[in-house]
C-alpha positions as CSV (number, residue, x, y, z in Angstrom):
1,X,3.7,-25.5,45.6
2,X,6.5,-27.8,44.3
3,X,6.7,-27.6,40.4
4,X,8.9,-29.6,38.0
5,X,10.7,-26.1,37.7
6,X,12.2,-26.4,41.5
7,X,13.3,-29.6,41.1
8,X,15.1,-28.4,37.7
9,X,16.7,-25.5,39.7
10,X,18.0,-28.1,42.5
11,X,19.7,-30.8,40.4
12,X,21.6,-28.2,38.0
13,X,22.9,-26.4,40.7
14,X,24.0,-29.6,42.6
15,X,25.6,-31.1,39.6
16,X,27.3,-27.3,38.6
17,X,28.0,-26.3,41.9
18,X,28.0,-22.7,40.4
19,X,24.8,-20.2,40.0
20,X,25.7,-18.4,37.1
21,X,26.4,-22.0,35.2
22,X,23.3,-23.6,36.8
23,X,20.9,-20.4,35.4
24,X,22.5,-21.1,32.0
25,X,21.6,-24.8,32.1
26,X,18.3,-24.5,33.3
27,X,17.5,-21.3,30.7
28,X,16.9,-18.5,33.2
29,X,19.2,-15.8,34.4
30,X,20.5,-15.9,38.0
31,X,18.2,-13.9,40.1
32,X,15.4,-16.6,39.3
33,X,17.0,-19.0,39.7
34,X,18.0,-17.8,43.5
35,X,14.4,-17.0,44.0
36,X,13.2,-20.4,43.0
37,X,15.9,-22.0,45.2
38,X,14.9,-20.0,48.2
39,X,11.2,-21.2,47.7
40,X,12.0,-24.9,47.4
41,X,14.1,-24.7,50.4
42,X,11.1,-22.9,52.0
43,X,8.8,-25.5,51.1
44,X,10.5,-28.5,52.2
45,X,12.0,-26.9,55.8
46,X,15.5,-27.6,54.9
47,X,18.4,-25.7,53.7
48,X,20.0,-27.6,50.5
49,X,23.3,-25.8,49.8
50,X,26.0,-24.3,51.8
51,X,26.9,-20.8,50.2
52,X,29.9,-19.4,52.3
53,X,32.6,-21.0,50.3
54,X,31.2,-22.0,46.8
55,X,28.1,-24.2,46.4
56,X,27.9,-27.5,48.1
57,X,25.0,-29.6,48.8
58,X,23.8,-30.1,52.5
59,X,23.2,-33.5,54.0
60,X,19.9,-33.0,53.7
61,X,20.2,-31.8,49.9
62,X,22.4,-35.4,49.1
63,X,19.7,-37.2,50.5
64,X,17.0,-35.3,48.2
65,X,19.3,-35.4,45.0
66,X,18.5,-39.2,43.8
67,X,14.6,-38.6,44.5
68,X,15.0,-35.3,42.3
69,X,16.5,-37.0,39.7
70,X,14.2,-40.0,39.5
71,X,11.2,-37.3,39.8
72,X,12.7,-35.6,36.8
73,X,13.2,-38.9,34.7
74,X,9.6,-39.9,35.2
75,X,8.1,-36.7,34.4
76,X,10.2,-36.8,30.8
77,X,9.3,-40.3,30.2
78,X,5.4,-39.6,31.2
79,X,5.8,-36.7,28.4
80,X,7.4,-38.9,25.8
81,X,4.8,-41.7,26.1
82,X,2.1,-38.8,25.7
83,X,4.0,-37.6,22.8
84,X,4.1,-41.2,21.3
85,X,0.4,-41.9,22.0
86,X,-0.3,-38.5,20.0
87,X,1.7,-39.3,17.0
88,X,0.1,-42.9,17.0
89,X,-3.0,-41.3,16.6
90,X,-6.5,-42.4,18.1
91,X,-6.3,-45.4,21.0
92,X,-9.2,-47.9,21.1
93,X,-9.3,-49.2,24.6
94,X,-11.3,-52.5,24.8
95,X,-12.7,-54.5,27.8
96,X,-13.1,-58.2,27.9
97,X,-14.6,-60.4,30.2
98,X,-12.1,-62.9,31.8
99,X,-14.4,-66.1,30.6
100,X,-13.9,-65.4,27.0
101,X,-11.3,-68.0,25.8
102,X,-8.0,-66.3,24.8
103,X,-7.9,-67.0,21.4
104,X,-11.1,-65.8,20.8
105,X,-10.3,-62.4,22.7
106,X,-7.5,-62.1,20.3
107,X,-9.5,-62.3,17.2
108,X,-12.1,-59.9,18.8
109,X,-9.5,-57.1,20.1
110,X,-7.7,-57.4,16.5
111,X,-11.3,-57.1,14.6
112,X,-11.2,-53.3,14.0
113,X,-7.4,-53.3,12.7
114,X,-8.4,-55.8,10.3
115,X,-11.1,-54.0,9.2
116,X,-8.7,-51.0,8.2
117,X,-9.3,-49.2,11.6
118,X,-6.2,-47.5,12.2
119,X,-6.5,-46.9,16.0
120,X,-3.9,-48.2,18.4
121,X,-5.6,-51.2,20.5
122,X,-5.2,-51.7,24.2
123,X,-7.1,-54.2,26.2
124,X,-7.8,-55.1,29.7
125,X,-9.4,-58.1,31.1
126,X,-11.7,-57.6,34.0
127,X,-14.8,-59.1,35.7
128,X,-18.2,-57.9,34.0
129,X,-18.9,-55.4,37.0
130,X,-16.0,-53.8,36.6
131,X,-16.1,-53.4,32.9
132,X,-19.5,-51.9,32.7
133,X,-18.3,-49.4,35.0
134,X,-15.2,-48.4,33.4
135,X,-17.4,-48.0,29.9
136,X,-19.7,-46.0,31.9
137,X,-17.1,-43.7,33.2
138,X,-15.3,-43.2,29.9
139,X,-12.0,-45.2,31.2
140,X,-13.0,-48.0,28.4
141,X,-14.4,-47.5,24.5
142,X,-16.0,-50.6,24.5
143,X,-16.0,-54.0,26.0
144,X,-17.0,-57.4,25.7
145,X,-19.3,-59.0,28.8
146,X,-21.2,-61.5,30.0
147,X,-25.1,-61.4,29.4
148,X,-27.4,-60.8,31.4
149,X,-26.4,-57.6,32.9
150,X,-27.7,-54.8,34.5
151,X,-26.8,-51.9,31.8
152,X,-27.6,-48.7,33.9
153,X,-27.8,-46.7,30.0
154,X,-25.1,-48.1,27.9
155,X,-25.9,-49.2,24.6
156,X,-25.1,-53.2,24.1
157,X,-25.1,-55.2,20.7
158,X,-26.7,-58.4,20.1
159,X,-26.4,-61.4,22.6
160,X,-23.6,-63.9,21.2
161,X,-23.7,-67.7,22.5
162,X,-20.6,-69.6,23.0
163,X,-20.7,-73.0,23.3
164,X,-19.6,-74.5,26.6
165,X,-18.1,-78.1,27.5
166,X,-18.2,-79.6,31.1
167,X,-15.1,-80.7,32.3
168,X,-15.4,-83.7,35.2
169,X,-12.8,-85.9,36.9
170,X,-11.8,-88.8,35.1
171,X,-14.0,-92.0,35.9
172,X,-16.5,-89.9,37.8
173,X,-20.3,-90.4,37.4
174,X,-22.6,-87.4,37.7
175,X,-21.9,-84.1,39.3
176,X,-24.2,-81.7,41.5
177,X,-24.9,-79.8,38.2
178,X,-24.0,-81.0,34.6
179,X,-23.7,-84.4,34.2
180,X,-20.7,-86.1,33.7
181,X,-19.7,-88.1,30.5
182,X,-22.6,-90.5,29.3
183,X,-21.9,-94.0,29.7
184,X,-25.3,-95.4,29.0
185,X,-23.4,-97.9,26.5
186,X,-21.4,-99.6,29.0
187,X,-23.0,-99.4,32.0
188,X,-26.6,-99.7,31.5
189,X,-27.1,-96.3,33.2
190,X,-27.8,-92.9,31.3
191,X,-26.3,-89.8,32.9
192,X,-28.4,-87.1,33.0
193,X,-28.2,-83.2,34.2
194,X,-28.1,-83.3,37.8
195,X,-28.6,-87.1,38.0
196,X,-27.3,-89.7,41.0
197,X,-27.0,-92.5,39.5
198,X,-23.5,-94.1,38.8
199,X,-22.1,-97.4,36.8
200,X,-25.0,-100.1,37.6
201,X,-27.1,-97.7,39.4
202,X,-25.1,-97.2,42.1
203,X,-25.1,-94.2,44.3
204,X,-22.3,-91.8,43.6
205,X,-21.2,-88.4,45.8
206,X,-22.2,-85.3,44.0
207,X,-19.5,-83.1,43.3
208,X,-20.0,-79.0,43.4
209,X,-20.0,-76.8,40.2
210,X,-16.9,-74.5,40.2
211,X,-17.8,-71.0,39.6
212,X,-16.4,-67.2,39.8
213,X,-17.6,-64.9,42.5
214,X,-21.3,-64.1,41.9
215,X,-20.7,-60.3,42.4
216,X,-18.5,-60.3,38.8
217,X,-21.6,-60.8,36.9
218,X,-24.2,-61.3,39.3
219,X,-27.4,-61.7,37.0
220,X,-25.4,-63.9,34.6
221,X,-24.2,-66.2,37.4
222,X,-27.9,-66.3,38.8
223,X,-28.9,-67.7,35.4
224,X,-26.2,-70.1,35.0
225,X,-27.0,-71.4,38.9
226,X,-30.8,-71.2,37.8
227,X,-30.4,-73.2,34.5
228,X,-28.3,-75.9,36.2
229,X,-31.3,-76.0,38.7
230,X,-33.7,-76.0,36.2
231,X,-34.5,-80.0,36.9
232,X,-35.7,-79.5,40.3
233,X,-32.5,-80.4,41.9
234,X,-30.6,-78.6,44.2
235,X,-27.0,-77.2,43.2
236,X,-24.0,-76.8,44.9
237,X,-21.1,-74.2,43.9
238,X,-17.7,-73.8,44.9
239,X,-16.3,-70.1,44.4
240,X,-12.7,-70.3,42.3
241,X,-10.6,-66.9,41.3
242,X,-10.6,-68.2,37.9
243,X,-10.9,-71.0,35.4
244,X,-7.2,-72.6,36.2
245,X,-8.2,-72.4,39.9
246,X,-11.4,-74.7,38.6
247,X,-9.3,-76.8,36.5
248,X,-7.4,-77.5,39.6
249,X,-10.0,-78.9,41.5
250,X,-11.6,-80.8,39.0
251,X,-8.1,-82.5,38.3
252,X,-8.2,-83.5,42.1
253,X,-11.3,-84.8,41.8
254,X,-13.5,-82.0,44.1
255,X,-15.4,-79.9,41.5
256,X,-17.0,-79.9,37.9
257,X,-16.2,-76.9,35.7
258,X,-18.1,-75.2,32.5
259,X,-16.0,-73.6,30.3
260,X,-16.3,-71.5,26.7
261,X,-12.2,-72.6,26.3
262,X,-12.1,-75.7,23.9
263,X,-8.4,-75.9,25.2
264,X,-8.8,-76.2,28.9
265,X,-7.5,-79.4,30.3
266,X,-5.7,-81.5,32.2
267,X,-4.4,-85.2,32.8
268,X,-7.0,-87.4,34.4
269,X,-10.2,-84.7,33.4
270,X,-12.8,-85.8,30.8
271,X,-14.9,-82.9,28.5
272,X,-18.2,-83.3,26.7
273,X,-20.2,-80.5,25.5
274,X,-22.8,-78.9,27.8
275,X,-26.0,-79.7,26.0
276,X,-28.1,-81.1,28.4
277,X,-29.2,-78.7,29.7
278,X,-27.5,-76.1,27.3
279,X,-25.1,-73.8,29.1
280,X,-23.8,-71.3,26.5
281,X,-21.6,-68.4,27.6
282,X,-23.4,-65.4,26.7
283,X,-21.8,-62.2,25.7
284,X,-22.6,-59.0,24.2
285,X,-20.7,-55.9,23.0
286,X,-21.4,-52.5,25.2
287,X,-20.4,-48.9,24.9
288,X,-21.5,-45.7,26.3
289,X,-23.5,-43.9,23.9
290,X,-23.2,-40.5,25.4
291,X,-19.5,-40.4,24.9
292,X,-19.7,-41.4,21.1
293,X,-16.7,-39.6,19.3
294,X,-14.3,-39.6,22.1
295,X,-12.3,-42.4,21.2
296,X,-14.1,-44.3,18.7
297,X,-15.2,-42.4,15.7
298,X,-18.2,-45.0,15.5
299,X,-18.6,-46.9,18.6
300,X,-21.9,-48.7,16.9
301,X,-19.9,-49.7,14.0
302,X,-16.6,-51.1,15.7
303,X,-19.2,-52.7,18.1
304,X,-20.5,-54.5,14.8
305,X,-16.9,-55.7,14.2
306,X,-16.5,-57.4,17.8
307,X,-19.9,-58.9,17.5
308,X,-19.1,-60.6,14.3
309,X,-16.1,-61.8,15.6
310,X,-17.7,-63.2,18.6
311,X,-20.0,-65.1,16.4
312,X,-17.6,-66.6,14.0
313,X,-15.6,-67.8,17.1
314,X,-19.0,-69.5,18.4
315,X,-19.6,-70.8,14.8
316,X,-16.5,-72.7,14.9
């Protein structure tokens, strides 16, 4: 098996061009150095040095040298990183669903530190299904996921409802799902969820609702679509990779979007609160109770801090 020691012997001998000096540099005597070199050459199946008149790299050895140096540098960096992590103390690994608005995600991630927790915070953004898997396996300590979700034994906090906004193309009437801006005061009509009347009662083209892939959060996706269809109207959707892609479709007049991000907008895009019907973003904090005490001293207590940050964001 190729080891770090093999690479150290090879690089030292290549740079010193002398067995005694290379052995001293590596911190061993000359016989073990020669033995290590023979094992390395046997592993690779090539001769790395010419030894007849001095010690010189063969063509194969010259090709290997830069790779060996990079491998040793990478191993050294890995050890340094591990030492820094150990010196910095405990890490708290958080996962956040991409639907959580960026300012709120920052407040949630910072909540433990602001409450006095000295853990180093690391965050990842991933779909709910991936976050649940990572929490279950121990790759994450806690995660903020969409509700409802199948938890498979994970513990979960209270459900927090974030208000949402409906983004529609400027001047549009009513889309396939949520209603466009209410223009009843100046058009004589009333825009309602799933309606089809435009200004003056004229028929309008119905727009699909931009949604993320169902596989990212199946139960939450189905609840959202079912809520849109609660008035007995068929709902059309178009799948987008993220809210930026959805916003682009809205700006192009090809879709509508429901978002919890109060800052998400573009030119020729209109916004209104999603209240008819209400379409809140449902979130909750999850953790694995079977892994308590690993990276989070009290995951339930940490979860309450994250939950409180979510609730404060929902109340703003």
